[in-house]
C-alpha positions, 0 to 999 in steps of 0.5 A: 572490503576497504575499497568497496562503495558504502551503502546505508540500509535504514529500515532492515532487509530480508537476509538473502538480498542483504547478504548479496549486497554485503558481497559487493559493498560495505553495508552499514545498517543504521536508522536515519536518526542515529549517530551512526547514520550521521557519521557515515552518510557523508561518504555513502554511495547508496541508500536503501530505505523503506516507508519511513525514511524521509529522503528530502533536501536536508538529508541530501545536503548531508550526502554529497557522494550519494549516487542512488536511493533504493526504495524497497517497496512501491510508494515514493512519497517519502522520497523527493525524487525530483530533488534527487534527480537534480543532484544526479542521484538516481531513485529505484524501487520495486513496483512489482514486489508486493502486488500479489500479497496486497491483492490477497490481503484485500479479499481477506478484509472483504470476506471478514466484513461481508461474511461474519464468521462467528468464531469460537475458540475458548469454549464450544457454543452450547446447542441453543447458542450454536443454533441461534448464531447459525440461524441469524448470522448472514453474509453476502455473496461476492458474485452478486456485488460490484467492486469499485476500484479507485486507481487501476495500477498494478495492485488495482488490476490484481484486485480486479482480476481476482474479483472478476475471475475468481469471485464473478464480481462486476468490476468498475474503476476510475483512474487518472489514465485513459487506458483506452487511449494508451492501449493498456486496458485491463485484461479482465471485464472491467468498466471505466466510470466517472468518480461519482458513478464509482462511489454510487454503484460500488458495493465494495470500494477498494482504494489503490491510489498513490500519494501524488499532489492533490490526493490528500483526502481524495475520499472524504465526506462528499464522496462517502455521502454518495455511497450505498448504506450497505457498502464497505470501503477498503484502504490498503493504499495510503492513509492520506487519501482517506478522510478518517474522521469523515469515514467515522461520521459516515459509519456512525450515522449508518450510511456505510456498512463497514470499512477496513484500513491497513494504512493511516495518516499519521502512521502509526495512528494516534490514541484518538484515531476516530475509527477505534472501537467500532465493531464494523471496522477492521484496522491492521498495522500496514500488513498487506505487503508483509508476506515472506515472498513480498518482503524478499522481493522488496529487498531485492531493490539492492540489485538496482542499487548496485547497478547504478553504483557500478555505472549501469542503467537500473531496471526500475527507475522511479518516475518523476511526477 
């Protein structure tokens, strides 16, 4: 396709959307630190990225023909959306692609922390050990607990829906948006509260905020100090919003019962990450959105990439904050 527009794909794609894109464009898969990327970026019309490609002024300076950046995913902190728009470059993303996958994953983490499983694999417990574990291990029922959600966007609402409708939990939340004024209240029982009440009353606190300016260490020492000593914290949003060192101190002081993190800052975490080696902490390598369906959904950002290249309006333009 010698006359077809060039699109660079920097972090891979599900094969079906990638094949669809190849039928319409010249596609080159190249990481942004490669010689091949530098060779071709100057004539690229489209750029398809995921989490780790930084679309900033420096990259844009080398891409004068660029018309659209497609982010396969939800978070936009690796893309300078305002800088793109100043240059006439559209930014598109997939806000609904991984909502269900992340919601599922949150409760997998919650259940592992609140319901110790005592799993055996290599050998069966002898009768005495089997009975001892069965008689001593106890968990907590979710219908008796309050779920606090910091950030009631798409994923926060999915988590709240599962909690209220599936487990019978009380749900409270805090968000920068007043949904009573916008008319976009959650469609399940959920009570808006101020941040202090959110931290004080949550048995499970789940973070679902983006990385807008000011959200760095949004949950730190002061906020953690308000939480119940038997509460747990889940972060599947962005690593920057949580002070990991403060969380480690709180857990070691037994002022919090447990935590699960799927995101980190920096990512991947370094060898001295403060939460390593703790029995009441679950650490996973940014897996919450990694289902077959969610990966394909995120890869279909290529539809909007082609829409823009061909002069049409995209379905999911990125917001500018």
